C-alpha positions as CSV (number, residue, x, y, z in Angstrom):
1,M,218.8,-27.5,-52.8
2,K,219.4,-23.9,-53.7
3,S,221.8,-23.0,-56.8
4,K,223.6,-20.7,-54.9
5,I,223.8,-18.8,-51.3
6,R,225.6,-15.3,-50.6
7,I,227.3,-14.9,-47.3
8,A,228.1,-11.5,-46.2
9,S,230.8,-10.6,-43.7
10,G,229.8,-8.3,-41.1
11,Q,232.4,-7.8,-38.5
12,G,236.2,-9.0,-38.3
13,F,236.5,-8.7,-34.7
14,W,235.0,-6.9,-31.5
15,G,235.3,-3.4,-31.9
16,D,235.3,-3.6,-36.0
17,L,233.4,-0.7,-38.2
18,P,230.0,-0.4,-36.5
19,I,228.5,0.5,-39.7
20,A,229.4,-2.3,-41.6
21,P,226.9,-5.1,-40.7
22,I,224.3,-2.6,-41.0
23,E,225.0,-1.7,-44.4
24,Q,225.5,-5.3,-45.6
25,I,222.0,-5.6,-44.6
26,K,220.4,-2.5,-45.7
27,L,222.3,-2.7,-49.4
28,A,221.0,-6.3,-49.9
29,S,218.6,-6.4,-53.1
30,A,217.5,-8.3,-55.8
31,S,220.6,-7.8,-57.8
32,S,223.0,-8.1,-54.8
33,P,221.3,-10.4,-52.4
34,V,222.3,-11.6,-49.0
35,D,221.2,-14.9,-47.7
36,Y,223.4,-15.0,-44.5
37,M,225.6,-12.6,-42.5
38,M,228.3,-13.8,-40.4
39,M,229.9,-11.8,-37.6
40,D,233.0,-12.7,-36.0
41,Y,233.6,-11.0,-32.6
42,L,236.2,-13.2,-30.7
43,A,239.6,-13.6,-30.1
44,E,241.7,-15.6,-27.5
45,V,241.9,-12.4,-25.3
46,T,238.3,-11.5,-25.9
47,M,237.1,-14.6,-24.0
48,S,238.8,-13.4,-20.7
49,I,237.3,-9.9,-20.8
50,M,234.0,-11.5,-21.2
51,Q,234.5,-13.7,-18.6
52,K,235.5,-10.9,-15.9
53,Q,232.4,-9.0,-17.1
54,K,230.1,-11.9,-16.4
55,L,231.8,-12.4,-13.0
56,R,230.6,-8.9,-12.0
57,D,227.2,-9.1,-13.8
58,P,225.8,-12.5,-14.7
59,K,223.5,-11.0,-17.4
60,T,226.9,-10.0,-19.5
61,G,229.8,-11.6,-20.8
62,Y,228.7,-11.1,-24.5
63,A,229.3,-8.7,-27.3
64,R,226.8,-5.9,-26.2
65,D,227.4,-3.9,-29.3
66,L,226.0,-7.0,-31.4
67,V,222.4,-6.7,-29.8
68,E,222.6,-2.8,-31.1
69,V,223.4,-4.1,-34.5
70,I,220.5,-6.9,-34.5
71,D,218.1,-4.2,-33.0
72,T,218.9,-1.9,-35.8
73,V,218.5,-4.7,-38.9
74,L,215.7,-6.8,-37.3
75,P,212.9,-5.3,-39.6
76,D,215.3,-5.9,-42.7
77,I,216.4,-9.4,-42.0
78,V,212.9,-10.6,-41.4
79,D,211.7,-8.6,-44.5
80,K,214.7,-9.9,-46.6
81,N,214.7,-13.1,-44.9
82,I,218.4,-12.9,-44.1
83,K,220.0,-15.2,-41.6
84,I,222.6,-13.9,-39.0
85,I,225.2,-16.5,-37.5
86,T,227.7,-15.0,-34.9
87,N,230.0,-16.0,-32.2
88,G,229.3,-12.7,-30.4
89,G,227.6,-14.9,-27.6
90,G,231.1,-14.8,-25.9
91,V,230.8,-16.6,-22.6
92,N,226.9,-16.1,-22.3
93,P,225.1,-16.6,-25.5
94,E,221.8,-17.1,-23.6
95,A,222.0,-13.6,-22.2
96,C,222.9,-12.4,-25.6
97,R,219.6,-14.3,-26.8
98,D,217.4,-12.8,-24.1
99,A,218.7,-9.2,-25.0
100,I,217.9,-9.7,-28.4
101,F,214.5,-11.3,-27.6
102,A,213.9,-8.2,-25.5
103,A,214.7,-6.0,-28.4
104,A,212.4,-8.0,-30.9
105,R,209.4,-7.6,-28.3
106,K,209.8,-3.8,-28.3
107,R,209.5,-3.9,-31.9
108,G,206.6,-6.6,-32.3
109,I,208.8,-8.8,-34.2
110,K,208.5,-12.6,-34.0
111,I,211.9,-14.3,-34.6
112,K,213.5,-17.8,-33.7
113,V,217.0,-17.7,-32.2
114,G,219.3,-20.6,-31.4
115,V,222.2,-20.8,-29.1
116,V,225.2,-22.9,-29.1
117,L,226.2,-24.1,-25.7
118,G,228.7,-26.4,-24.1
119,D,232.2,-24.8,-25.3
120,N,232.7,-23.1,-21.8
121,I,234.6,-25.6,-19.8
122,L,235.7,-23.5,-17.2
123,D,233.9,-25.1,-14.5
124,S,234.7,-28.5,-15.7
125,I,238.6,-28.4,-15.9
126,D,239.2,-30.4,-12.8
127,E,236.8,-33.0,-13.8
128,L,238.3,-33.3,-17.1
129,L,241.8,-33.4,-15.9
130,A,240.6,-36.3,-13.3
131,G,239.6,-38.0,-16.4
132,G,242.8,-38.1,-18.1
133,N,242.7,-35.0,-20.3
134,K,245.9,-33.1,-19.7
135,L,245.2,-30.0,-21.3
136,A,249.1,-29.3,-21.7
137,N,250.0,-26.4,-23.4
138,M,250.5,-27.5,-27.2
139,E,253.0,-25.0,-27.9
140,T,255.4,-25.7,-24.9
141,G,254.4,-28.9,-23.3
142,E,253.9,-27.5,-20.0
143,S,251.4,-28.9,-17.5
144,L,248.1,-27.0,-16.9
145,N,248.7,-27.5,-13.3
146,D,251.4,-24.9,-13.3
147,V,248.6,-22.3,-13.9
148,R,245.7,-23.8,-12.8
149,D,244.9,-21.7,-9.9
150,R,245.3,-18.7,-12.4
151,V,243.2,-19.9,-15.1
152,L,240.4,-17.1,-16.1
153,S,238.6,-18.5,-19.0
154,A,238.5,-21.9,-20.9
155,N,236.7,-22.5,-24.0
156,V,236.5,-25.2,-26.8
157,Y,236.7,-24.4,-30.5
158,F,233.5,-26.1,-31.7
159,G,233.0,-26.2,-35.6
160,A,230.0,-25.8,-37.9
161,W,228.0,-28.6,-37.2
162,P,226.2,-27.2,-34.1
163,V,225.3,-24.3,-36.0
164,V,224.0,-26.5,-38.9
165,E,221.7,-28.1,-36.2
166,A,220.4,-25.1,-35.1
167,L,219.8,-23.4,-38.6
168,R,217.9,-27.3,-39.3
169,Q,215.6,-26.3,-36.5
170,G,214.6,-22.9,-38.0
171,A,216.7,-20.4,-36.4
172,Q,217.0,-17.1,-38.1
173,I,219.7,-15.9,-35.8
174,V,222.2,-18.2,-34.3
175,I,224.2,-17.2,-31.5
176,T,227.3,-19.1,-30.4
177,G,230.3,-18.9,-28.1
178,R,233.6,-20.1,-28.9
179,T,233.0,-21.5,-32.3
180,T,235.7,-21.3,-34.9
181,D,235.8,-17.9,-37.3
182,T,235.3,-20.4,-40.4
183,G,232.6,-22.4,-39.0
184,L,230.3,-19.2,-39.3
185,T,230.5,-19.5,-43.0
186,L,230.7,-23.1,-43.4
187,A,227.5,-24.1,-41.6
188,P,225.0,-22.1,-43.9
189,M,226.7,-24.1,-46.9
190,I,226.6,-27.6,-45.4
191,H,223.1,-26.6,-44.3
192,E,221.8,-25.2,-47.7
193,F,223.6,-27.8,-49.9
194,G,222.9,-30.9,-48.0
195,W,226.9,-31.7,-47.7
196,S,227.9,-34.8,-45.7
197,E,230.4,-34.8,-42.9
198,N,232.9,-36.6,-44.6
199,D,232.9,-35.0,-48.0
200,W,236.2,-33.2,-47.0
201,D,236.8,-31.3,-50.3
202,K,233.7,-29.3,-50.0
203,I,233.8,-29.0,-46.2
204,S,237.4,-27.7,-46.8
205,A,236.0,-25.4,-49.4
206,G,233.4,-24.0,-46.9
207,T,236.1,-23.5,-44.6
208,V,238.6,-21.6,-46.9
209,A,235.6,-19.5,-47.6
210,G,235.1,-18.8,-44.0
211,H,238.8,-17.8,-43.7
212,I,238.4,-15.3,-46.1
213,L,235.3,-13.7,-44.8
214,E,236.5,-13.8,-41.2
215,C,238.4,-10.6,-41.1
216,G,235.8,-8.4,-42.4
217,A,237.3,-5.8,-44.9
218,Q,240.7,-7.3,-45.0
219,S,239.9,-9.3,-48.0
220,S,238.1,-6.5,-49.4
221,G,240.9,-3.7,-49.6
222,G,241.6,-3.2,-46.1
223,N,244.9,-3.7,-44.5
224,F,246.1,-4.5,-48.2
225,S,250.0,-4.5,-48.4
226,A,250.4,-5.4,-51.9
227,D,249.2,-2.2,-53.7
228,W,247.2,-0.3,-51.2
229,K,247.0,2.9,-53.2
230,K,244.7,1.1,-55.6
231,V,242.0,0.8,-53.0
232,K,239.2,3.5,-53.7
233,D,237.3,5.2,-51.1
234,F,238.3,3.6,-47.8
235,T,236.0,5.8,-46.2
236,N,233.0,3.7,-47.5
237,I,234.9,0.5,-47.5
238,G,232.5,-2.4,-48.7
239,F,233.1,-5.7,-46.4
240,P,233.2,-9.1,-48.5
241,I,230.5,-11.5,-49.5
242,A,230.9,-15.1,-50.6
243,E,228.8,-16.3,-53.4
244,A,228.7,-20.0,-52.9
245,Y,227.8,-23.0,-55.0
246,P,226.8,-26.7,-54.4
247,N,230.0,-27.9,-55.8
248,G,232.5,-26.1,-53.4
249,E,233.3,-23.5,-55.7
250,F,232.4,-19.6,-54.6
251,I,233.2,-15.9,-55.6
252,I,234.3,-13.2,-53.3
253,T,232.8,-10.0,-53.9
254,K,231.2,-6.9,-52.2
255,H,228.0,-4.8,-52.8
256,P,228.4,-2.6,-55.9
257,K,229.3,1.1,-55.4
258,T,231.0,0.5,-52.0
259,G,234.7,1.4,-51.4
260,G,237.4,-0.8,-50.9
261,L,238.8,-3.5,-53.7
262,V,238.3,-7.3,-54.1
263,S,240.9,-8.7,-56.5
264,R,243.1,-11.8,-56.6
265,Q,246.0,-9.9,-54.6
266,T,243.5,-8.9,-51.9
267,V,241.9,-12.6,-51.5
268,A,245.4,-14.1,-51.7
269,E,246.8,-11.8,-48.8
270,Q,243.8,-12.8,-46.5
271,L,244.4,-16.3,-47.3
272,L,248.0,-16.3,-46.0
273,Y,246.9,-14.8,-42.7
274,E,247.3,-16.6,-39.6
275,I,247.5,-20.2,-41.2
276,G,250.6,-21.9,-39.9
277,D,251.3,-24.9,-42.4
278,P,249.4,-23.9,-45.6
279,R,248.9,-27.7,-46.2
280,E,247.4,-28.6,-43.0
281,Y,245.1,-25.8,-41.9
282,I,243.4,-27.6,-39.2
283,T,239.7,-27.0,-37.8
284,P,237.1,-29.0,-35.9
285,D,235.4,-29.7,-39.1
286,C,238.5,-30.8,-41.7
287,I,242.1,-30.2,-42.3
288,A,242.2,-27.8,-45.4
289,D,245.0,-27.8,-47.6
290,F,245.7,-24.3,-48.6
291,T,248.4,-25.0,-51.3
292,S,245.3,-26.5,-53.6
293,I,243.7,-23.3,-53.7
294,H,242.9,-21.7,-57.0
295,L,242.3,-17.9,-57.6
296,E,240.8,-16.4,-60.6
297,D,240.2,-12.8,-61.0
298,L,236.7,-12.3,-62.8
299,G,237.1,-8.5,-62.8
300,R,234.5,-5.9,-61.3
301,D,235.2,-7.0,-57.8
302,R,234.7,-10.5,-58.5
303,V,237.5,-13.3,-57.9
304,K,236.7,-17.1,-58.0
305,V,237.9,-19.5,-55.5
306,F,238.0,-23.4,-56.5
307,G,239.9,-26.5,-56.6
308,I,240.3,-27.0,-52.9
309,K,241.2,-30.3,-51.2
310,G,240.8,-31.4,-47.9
311,R,241.5,-34.3,-45.4
312,P,239.6,-35.8,-42.6
313,A,239.1,-33.8,-39.3
314,T,241.1,-35.0,-36.5
315,D,239.8,-36.5,-32.9
316,F,240.5,-33.1,-31.1
317,Y,239.2,-30.0,-30.3
318,K,241.6,-27.1,-29.6
319,V,240.9,-25.4,-26.3
320,S,241.7,-21.8,-25.8
321,M,242.5,-21.0,-22.1
322,S,243.7,-17.5,-20.4
323,Y,245.5,-17.3,-17.4
324,N,246.8,-14.3,-15.2
325,D,250.6,-13.8,-15.4
326,G,251.3,-10.6,-13.3
327,F,251.2,-7.1,-14.1
328,S,252.5,-4.3,-16.9
329,A,252.6,-0.8,-16.9
330,S,253.8,1.5,-19.9
331,G,254.0,5.5,-20.6
332,T,255.9,7.6,-23.1
333,L,258.0,10.6,-23.3
334,T,258.8,12.9,-26.2
335,Y,262.3,14.3,-26.9
336,T,263.1,17.0,-29.6
337,W,266.1,18.2,-31.4
338,P,268.9,18.6,-31.1
339,E,270.4,15.3,-30.3
340,A,266.9,13.6,-29.7
341,M,268.1,10.2,-29.8
342,E,271.0,10.7,-27.6
343,K,268.5,12.4,-24.8
344,A,266.1,9.3,-25.2
345,R,268.7,6.8,-24.7
346,M,270.0,8.8,-21.8
347,A,266.6,8.9,-20.3
348,D,266.2,5.0,-20.7
349,K,269.6,4.6,-19.0
350,I,268.5,6.7,-16.1
351,L,265.2,5.2,-15.4
352,R,266.7,1.6,-15.5
353,G,269.2,2.8,-13.0
354,R,266.7,4.2,-10.7
355,L,264.7,1.2,-10.7
356,K,267.6,-0.9,-10.1
357,K,268.4,1.3,-7.1
358,A,264.8,0.9,-5.8
359,G,265.1,-3.0,-5.9
360,C,262.5,-3.4,-8.4
361,V,262.4,-6.9,-10.1
362,F,260.8,-7.5,-13.5
363,D,260.3,-10.4,-15.9
364,E,260.7,-7.9,-18.7
365,V,261.8,-4.1,-19.3
366,R,261.2,-3.1,-22.6
367,T,262.2,0.5,-24.5
368,E,261.1,1.3,-28.0
369,Y,262.0,4.6,-29.9
370,L,258.9,5.3,-31.8
371,G,259.8,6.7,-35.1
372,F,263.2,5.2,-35.1
373,N,263.1,1.9,-36.4
374,S,260.9,0.7,-33.4
375,C,258.8,-1.8,-35.6
376,H,262.0,-3.2,-37.6
377,A,264.4,-3.5,-34.5
378,G,267.2,-2.4,-36.6
379,L,266.3,-4.4,-40.0
380,T,265.9,-1.1,-42.0
381,P,268.3,1.6,-42.5
382,T,268.0,4.8,-40.4
383,K,270.2,7.7,-39.9
384,E,270.1,8.9,-36.3
385,A,271.5,12.3,-37.2
386,K,268.4,13.3,-39.0
387,V,265.8,12.2,-36.2
388,Q,264.4,15.6,-34.9
389,E,262.1,14.2,-32.2
390,V,261.6,10.8,-31.0
391,V,258.8,9.2,-28.6
392,V,260.3,6.8,-26.1
393,K,257.8,4.0,-24.9
394,F,259.0,2.6,-21.6
395,G,257.1,-0.6,-20.7
396,V,257.8,-3.2,-17.8
397,R,256.1,-6.6,-16.9
398,G,256.4,-9.0,-13.7
399,K,254.7,-10.6,-11.1
400,D,255.6,-8.0,-8.3
401,K,253.0,-5.3,-8.2
402,K,255.0,-3.0,-6.1
403,S,257.8,-3.0,-8.5
404,I,255.3,-2.1,-11.2
405,E,254.0,0.8,-9.2
406,E,257.5,2.0,-8.5
407,F,258.0,2.3,-12.3
408,G,255.0,4.5,-12.5
409,R,256.3,7.0,-9.8
410,N,259.7,7.2,-11.6
411,L,258.9,7.9,-15.2
412,A,257.3,11.5,-14.8
413,P,260.1,12.8,-12.7
414,L,262.5,12.4,-15.8
415,I,260.7,15.6,-17.1
416,L,262.8,17.4,-14.6
417,T,265.5,15.2,-13.5
418,G,266.7,14.1,-17.0
419,P,268.0,15.3,-20.4
420,P,266.1,18.5,-21.7
421,S,263.4,19.3,-24.1
422,V,260.9,16.9,-22.9
423,T,257.9,18.0,-24.7
424,G,255.1,15.4,-23.9
425,F,254.2,13.1,-21.3
426,A,250.7,11.2,-21.9
427,G,248.2,9.5,-20.0
428,G,249.3,10.6,-16.5
429,R,251.4,8.0,-14.1
430,P,251.1,4.5,-15.5
431,K,249.3,2.3,-13.3
432,P,249.7,-1.7,-13.0
433,S,247.2,-3.7,-15.2
434,D,246.8,-7.5,-15.6
435,V,248.7,-9.4,-17.9
436,V,246.4,-11.9,-19.4
437,A,248.3,-14.8,-21.0
438,Y,247.3,-17.5,-23.6
439,W,247.0,-21.2,-23.1
440,P,246.4,-23.4,-26.2
441,A,245.6,-27.1,-25.7
442,L,243.9,-30.1,-27.1
443,L,240.9,-32.0,-26.0
444,R,239.4,-35.3,-27.3
445,K,235.9,-34.8,-29.0
446,T,234.6,-37.2,-26.9
447,A,235.2,-35.4,-23.8
448,V,232.5,-32.5,-24.7
449,T,229.5,-32.2,-26.5
450,P,227.8,-29.3,-27.9
451,R,224.1,-28.5,-27.0
452,V,221.6,-26.5,-29.5
453,I,218.7,-24.6,-28.2
454,V,216.3,-22.7,-30.6
455,E,213.4,-20.7,-29.3
456,E,211.1,-18.2,-30.4
457,V,210.1,-15.0,-29.1
């Protein structure tokens, strides 16, 4: 058993800072080592985007920029013996693996890559429903039958254990589909420290470490609201690293001489991100109690995290599904002083009147006055008389595509048929875009089995 391991965060979402994972690997050294790097690419809507890509081209459906990153760092991860774990395989982990194999062949590098399969249940939905798995919306209780014919993607959130198996089989790169963000960090801790499946406190500690790393630089100074002016050098912000120990304690830090900030406050803010009930942070691997977490600021961008308690995992996986829910369109106009807000509100009244006259039907019509309390919806004090310019954002959503198109045709004419001083109309005529809605559900763990394949190029 190793006395400690260091796990670096390389991506917090699909589209995160491209240079971050490369620098995490390049800056790894004897004084600031990296044993593993986790890269989180998936959000709920991401799976539907990838599914659409795969339908157009069976060789796609994964985060293609992941392959570019791995191609760049391949020599370094081999020389430094750094393992990479990522859910960037999306809905097609095998195609992602094959693209990495192609990059490795060009460089003449031998490498073992593991893939975790079985999370994509899109083709099995009817069979699962017939077997008594209701897959009802866990927030509303609605039946899946209400949207069954519009489902775009359906993926089970696997946890850390399939990744542990891939590591056990010698994979240096592990590519998964819809694995939990936290599982990407927990897996190497289980693998290296030999934690048992029912050691709930340690499993929960690894889960908390994963939660801190999953959003990239958000725990090392990015998007930091408590005192953002303390953050130095956003340009070269360093991504976080978890220095983990066998007893479940860990330290959050970053590479020296990088920008950003790791402090008790930055780590605490990330701990509060997307957790729901802090006493019951539920994952496939455990239920972590966030109220048990202790933080100690050690100084010099090092924060100790310890004392974490957990409880047994549930019998269910969470399932993330998406479905088509109509169309939407939006566009903006800019009005200037004098009487900017009065003009903007009149434009909204005119547009709504014309759409009603045209017989349009919408599920929702929304108008936001950007720069005039649009974010806080009247909760913060403003003086309308001082508003010298305002950007008006009009948006519509609904099932009737013709109504959405009519909205697009009626927005631009406001320039010459509405209040004066319109100085900006951006993006041309708005066109209907598909609305992809989210459907969370639960599925018994016995209904689906993850598969792990490890191969060497």
